[in-house]
Steps between C-alpha positions, in 0.01 A plus 500: 500500500854607441476772764363251749819287461728802535324592823527149634870473416583840663287407805699177544833682468391754758368240748786253458764760475762478226832348587779672311792375702733639764750774441861456613697820551867416415836680475787387271848627587836457324854635464529779252669439162794745463542499126497864376239436228234347724141613428262272691417174664221263401334276771325187384287234662620169373290231672275387219497753219771765485327825592649851510416643841670834460766721336709681751722802422872464593647565762211380713574177686155410635143470361169465680234308320190293547406149382155349520479131592191276550321536832594227752799385294859439572805474269826643385536795275823533298651824366801606299658842417676615181703811434451705189745751352437817294533297180215276622732208549349269766714287737438140566269429804622544854508208735132419576352634823208309661223610729301239690142588610233324685146643510329175586236597757268210443511259798531134427185274482336381820632167629230231472404172664666577839435228756631440856533155659611353828868396488 
């Protein structure tokens, strides 16, 4: 009986096609920190929960990364960057950088109750 349910679930996933979201390919850029004991930068996504996106070795001043967002969604993603020195001291957050996206490909509903009269 259990095997029958597993087959049904996998069949539905295959037929309906799972929706895992859309991938955005993004690039962050910044001006290099010139302190002599700089080690790395840390890029965080800060809309919602603060999430570390990547650790980037100094003196790099750009970073390519991907973010997955829900299919057919739109919104604003917010990011900050910190600098970290060789003693592992981390700076305060940079000024936030935002990225607006719009993946809404669902057309609006059909208008209803159209009528035409003589003027």
